N, C-alpha and C positions, 0 to 999 in steps of 0.2 A: 792614642792621647794618652797624657795621665794627667788625669783631677781627680784634686781632695776638695769634695762634695761639705767639709767643712770646717770649717775653718771661722774664730771669732775673734773682735775687737772690740778695744774695750779703754778705758781709763778708769783708771783705782786713786781715791774712789772719785770720782770724778759721775761717773757713771752706776759705780755699785757699791752698794750700801755695807756697811760695818756686818751688818749682820750677816749676808752672802758669805764674806770671808771667812767670817772666824765661823761661820758650818765647813765652811772648808778644810781652816786651819785645827776644828776635832777630830773630821772622822783622815785625815791625811798624814795628824802626828806629827812624827819626825820627817814624815816624807812632803813634807806640805813645801811647798814655794811661791815666789812671789807671783800671782794671775793679772798685776798690768801688764798689758801691752803696748809695746813700743813701736807703731807700724813700719820700721825702718828697721829691724827685724822678723817680723811678720814678713815682711817683701821678704827678707837673704832666705827665713826658713821655707817660704815658697820655689824656691830655686830650682829645686830634685824634680817640680809637676809641670806639666803646662799650662793649666788652670787651676786657680781656686778660685772654689765661692766661698765666700765674707758675711755670717749672719748679721744683721741685727737683731736684736734681744731686747722687747719691754715683758716683763714681767715685775710690776709694781709691788705685789705683795712678796714677794721675795727682795724689793730694791734690787730690782734693775732695771736700768732705765739706756740704752745705748739710743743715743737719737737717731734717729735715719739715714737725717742729713748727712753724720759723720760716717755713717756707712756709703753713704752716695760719694759724697766729696773726695774721699780716699779709695773706690775704687777709679773716680774716675783719672786717680793718678795714671794710671795702669789696668788703660781698657784693654789691652790684649791679653795681661797674667788674670783679670779678678774679677770673678761675678759677682756681683752685689744683690742680696737678698736685705727685704728690708723684715719690719717683724711690728704686729700691732698686738694692744691688749683688750683680750672681750670685753674686761670691765669698764673700757671707753666709751660713752653712749654712738662716738663718732668714730671710733674704730673702723669702720664701712671706709668711711672719707676719707682718713691714714691710709688705709688703704691704693685707694684708686691716684691720692697724690703722691704717695712714695713711686708707684708703679708709671702711672702716667707724667708725674712731671718731674721728677729726682731718675727719673732711668733704674729703676732695683727688677730685678728680672722674676725671682723668687718669694717667696712669703716664710718666715721663720715663724710656727709656733712651739708652745712652752705647756700643756694643762695645767700639769702639776708647780711649775713655778707660778703661774698666772692663778691656779688656786678656779679652774673654770672648766667643768665637765669637756669633752668631744662631744658628746649627745647633747649638752645644752644649746638650747636655742640662739644667744649670745654668741657660741663660739662656732655653729653652724651659718650664719649669713654669714663671718667672714670665709669660709670654704667655698660657698655658694659665689662669693665676686669675684673670689680667688680660681673658681672657675669657669668664672663667665672670661676673665683677665688672660685666660688658657698663660697663669702661671704653674709651676709646678711648687709645693709645698716640703718641707722637710720640719718634721715636728718628734720634739720631745717628748715622747710615749716610754716609761717608765722610768727605775727609782733615781733619784737622788739623796746626795749628802743635804740636807736641807732639811732641817730641823718641821719647822713650822707648816707642813704640807701632807697631802695626804695621798696614801697612797691608793686607796679606794678608786680613785681618778687617774693612776695611770697604768693600768696594765692593758698590754694593746689591740684587745680582742674588742675597747670599749671602742675601735676606729675600724668595726665589721662594719655598723650600720651607716656610718660617714664613705665608708668604699662602694654602698650599695648605692647612696643617692648622690652620689660626687664621681661617677666613674668614668669622664675625663681629665678631673683633675689627676697629676704624678705625684705623688707621695711617697716621702722617704721618710723609712722609720729610724732615727737613730740609732746609736749603740746596740743595736740589733734587737733595740725594747728589754733591756736587762734589767732585770734577772726572768725575765717574761721571752728567753729567744726563743724556745719551742714555740708560742703563742705567734710572735710573731713571724715567724720561717713559716708556719702553714698561715698565717695573713697575707704573705706575701705571694705565695700557694699559687693561689682559690684566688685572685684581684687582678688581673695583669696589669692596675695601676698603681700596684702598690713595690715598692722598692724595698733595703734595707741599707742603711754602711754600718761598716765596723770598728770604725770608729771609737777609741778610746778602750776600748776591751783587751789587747795584746799583755798588755801588766795583770793578767787576770789569765796564765799561761793556760793552764788546765782547762777553764772554762772558755777558753780560746780554739783550745782547739777541738775541743767538742762539738764547742757551735760552729763551725766548719764542717764535721763533719758529718752534723747532724743535715743541716744545709745540703748535702751532699747526699744522702742518703733521701731527704727529698727531695732533690732535684734541680734547688732552686740558686745553687752557687752565680746562676746566672745575672741574676736579681742582685746579688749586694753589690756592694759600691764602694770605694774606696775611698776612707777618709781619715780626717788625725783626730777634730776636738780640741787641734790650737789653739789655747797658748799650752793647754797639758802635758801634749806634745807631738811628734813635730811628722811632717807625711814620711820622710825619709824613715826613723825611728818607727812608724805603723809598715814601709815595704819591708822594711830590713827582717821585721817581724813577721810579715806572710812568709817572707822565703823562707826564716827558718822556724815555719806552725810543726813538719814534719820530725823537727827532733824530739820532741813529746813519745812520740811511738819509734825511737828505735832502739834497735836490741827487743823489739818486742810483736808480739801478730798482731797490732791494733793498726785499722785503719792509715793510711796515707793519703791528703791533698793532692791529688797528680800536679804535680808542679805548670802544666800547659794551664791548669782553670786558676793556680795560686796569678800566674800571668795576666790571665786573663782577666784575673780581677784586676788587678794593677794599672793594668789597661784599658778597662772601661768603655767606650763609646757610652757615658752617663750623662753628656751636654745634649747625643741626639735622645738618649733616652726619656729624657725629660722633658723633651720640647725643647730648649735655647740652644743647640747646638749651632 
């Protein structure tokens, strides 16, 4: 089964503040494209995969507030193809109640968090109360623990090493670290090696081809290719583009003595039993 573990849906400007879009526009420069997600185009983009995880996102600090109801309504139209993850903002006093509602009433099956966007460190008690409840609910979490294009955020709380204490405290909570925690890729790889409940996705990395190639080589050397999950980060890229880039990654090593990623390992990543690993198969 092919699973895209990392896709977004939202409406602009309804769910996305102007400052978030302007930060993307500044960093993307001439490569900027409209990030509004048309739900029919999202569905079409997911046709190359068997299942896709659709992420909610609530981060008031950067002006992103995608209602969990919006995600639930969309995935309910395509229950055989789409799986919805909710999001809650740890700055909300009732964040745990929101999580309960999203899972128990709306039927969402996982949690999306982003400390750098939510301006709350993973070590903060407001964040950890949410993880505790997620573990109790037996749902997985996908977390953006890495850098971003947003200006008014703290890189100090973004290093994946901050997740170590969470992994120790909540060993039954499956966690996917988005984007290999870039640029702290090595930190992410050693974390997922030592903690059985931690994984990472490779979304939104292939358009930095040298970094992408080196990340996979390092993952191979650490023996954790089997803990990497295929994800696209739609609408920033698509699952087909991501799979094509994975299959082409060894072009970086052509006519050199640089190491190659085994074709079998690449195909295993694309066909990973992601849903079973996350407990939502």
